[in-house]
C-alpha positions, 0 to 999 in steps of 0.5 A: 561801150558802157563807159562811153554811154555814161559819158554821153549821158552826163550831158543829159544830167546837166540839161536836167539840172539846168531845167529847174535851176536856171528857171529859179535863178531867172525868176529870183535873180532876174525878173522878180528883182527887175533885172530882165537881162539876168533872167534872159541870160539864165534862160539862154543858158538853159537853152544851150543845155538843151542843145548840148543834151540833144547833141549828146543823145545822138551819141547815146543811140550810137552807143546803145546800138553797139551794145544791142546788135552783138546781143542779137547776133549771138542769139540768132547764132544760138537759136539756129544752132539749137534748131539744127542740133535739137530739131527744135520745132519752135525755132521759127517762132524763136527766130522770127519773133523772140529774137527781135523781142530780145533785141528791142527790149534790151535796147528799150531797157538800156535807154529807159534805165539810163534816162531815169538814172541820169535824169533823176540824178540831175533833178534831185541835185537841182532840188537840193541846190534850190532848197533841201526842204524840197527834197522832203516833199518830192523824194518820199513819194518818188521812192514809194512809187519806185518800190511799188513798181519794183514789187510788181516786176515778178508777178508781171514777169510770170504773166508775160511768160504765160502769154509767150508760152500760149503764143508759142503753142498757138504758133505750133498748132498753126504750123501743124494745121496750115500745111494740111488745110487742103486735107482738112477741107477734103476730110470735112474736119473744119469744125474739129480743127476750129475747136482745137485752134480755138482752145489755143486762141482762148488760152492766149486771150486769158493770158493777155487779160491776166497780164493786163490786170497786173499792168494796173500796178504800173499805173499806181506806181506812176501816180504815186512816184510822179504825180503825187509829188506835184500835188504835195508841192502845190499843197505845201507851197505856203509852208515852203514859202514860209520856211525860206523857199523862194518863189523861183525855187518853188517854180523850179521844183515844179519844173523838175517834177513835171518836165523831168521826174514825171516823164522819166518815171513814166518811161521807166514804168512802161518801158522797164515794166514791159522790157525788163519782164520780156527780156528776162523771159525771152532770154530764158527761153532762148538760151537756157531752156532745153527742149524736153526729152522724148518720151520712151516709145512703145518699143522701149525707149533706148532698146536697139532696133536690132535682131539677134544681138546685131549692131544697131542700124544707122536708121530704123523706121518701124511701122511708121505712119504719118499724115499732115492732120488727124483726118488727112490721108497718110503720106506714109503708112506702116513703113518699115525701113532699115538702113545699116551703118555704112549703107547708101540708100537712095529714095526715088518716086514721083513729086509729092509722094512723101520723099521729103516727109520721109527725110523730115521723119529720119531727121526728127523734124516731124513726129510720126503718128504711129511707129518709131524712128531710131538713129543708132538704136536711140529715139530720133528725138532723144537726147543727143540724137541731133549729133548723129544726123545732119540734114541738108535741104534743097534750099541750102543755108549759107550765112554772112561770114567767112567761108571758114565759119560756114564750113565749121558751123556744125562742129564744136571747137576748132577744125584744122585747115587741113580737114576743111580743105580736104572736105572741100576737095572731096565734095568739090568746093575747092574751085569755089573756095579758091575763087572766093579767096580761101577759108578766110574769105567773106561770103555773101549769100546773095552773091552766090548761085544756088549750086554754090550755096549747095556746095558750101552746105554739103561741105559743112555737113561733110565736116560735121561729126554726124555719121548719118547724112540725109540729102533732101535734093540737096544737089538739085542745083548742081550738074550731074558730074558735081552731084555724083562727086558729092554723093560719092564723097559722102558714101566714102566717109569712114563710118558714114551712112548716106540717105539721098532723096534723089533729084535725078534717078542717076543717084539711084544707080550709085546707091547700094539700095534704092527705096521706090515710093509709089503711094500705098506701095514701097519697094526697096532693093538693088537697082537691077532687082527693082528694074525687074520688079517695079514698073515705076522704077523702070519708067523713072529710068526710062526703060519702059517695057523692058521686053519691047524692042528698041526702035531702029535709028533713022538714018542707021549709022554704024557704031564708032561713027566719028561724031559719036552717033549711036545707031539705037536709042536705048537707056544707059547711054553715057551722060557725057554731054557729047553723046548723040543718038540718031533717032529722028530726021536730021536737024531734029533734037533727041528727046530727053527720055532716051537718055539713061538718067532722064535728064539732059546732062549739064542742062543741055 
């Protein structure tokens, strides 16, 4: 690709050479000698050079695209991988802004550098061909301007990095404040939030001003290397003419400076000055910079969250309090929770009660205001913690590529086909995989349903080596049968621990323990225990008052009726899509609340 880019750029060198050389020959050998046809011929040759260069430039853009797009794809993969593995809070800023900056700046860097090198080569060769004395006038200020520009690159890079850091910190602050704006207004904390955000805006403004001041050096470099040669040529014109430089050669030299060197240097200074600095900074932040290690908590860094020498719990929340904003009401307040290794916990509660917040804390995506969260005895934000947990959100992420690439995305190295196929069978992906055409079949996310994307994301998490799987309503687009199969597969993983933010209360019946979140109160226990202790849990299960006598069906029919009509509307009926409860007049539909899982099976 680089060789092809260089070959097409040679046409630009030829066009630049003809810009001044053809003009000089047209004057000296043509118009000034009284031979207009010769002069017009040279000008026609220059015009053909412009056409050839335009044709070559179109090919240059294609070659540049071949260089740029693979870089962007590689950066996107690395940023997404880092965000998933290290719970990088700045991943959104890196993905939406900095990756695009890297792509654009790399393309600009290639274009302006290539253009300057080949344009300068053509212009200097033309000056030497016309009269070597012209190089003595043009080359020294040109080299001085380039040297001044190169000397300013490092200070400019530092200021550019300071600006990007300030911008990223401001974006992080906004990401924390914006979700809690309603709480900020309710608590009357607008002024406090305005002052806090104002400091970030001020820091970014100061960094931008410092960057602009150093940008003055770029203007000085451009004036020295591009405009000073023009002044020197005009000032030295009598001396040059006296020393054998022809009028045509002098005009050609002026054309080289004004039409070739000055525009090329202008593009280099403004393009490379911005693009080069940004590219170096952004690549360092995207690829090489690692997130800072978590500070030790009050409980002592790596101390296991255990008692009496027991093995560390898979997940341990100790007195965790979290709120979306310093003055907002806590979503979680002094929550203690231990999930043992190999355990299966379901989390239920009303919408908006904080179930997904709990999942974010357990995955290290959110930081508690008080308390500590540990995975396997280690802080959830500590080094290596990302490898011990995998979070599958409600909106499943599937990228364009093969099915194999999607499934092995969270695993280092190669994954045997037998393992991928076994995971697909366990989770329930096999029918979709066969319909797509196997592991090497291309996957187009927009052509998949929500449930199909969830199956792929669930299988990817199953293949990962993370012992803790957190399903945050990750099966909401699946029917109850497919949901049950996926959850049982994760619960049966050897050494695996499962936390399910339940979309249906039937998930709670499959769990070892259930956490019922009810605002200020939270209860944890087995399904049968919570039916006795928690009115909310009874309501979620459709049991209501357990002491109430279920109303008789109307009309009453005997058990075992051929059409499977049950005589009593009660909880716990089989959710098989064919069970009918006689409760109202014939022809009226039974209400959903009388089904054991409070949800119509398969959407019926």
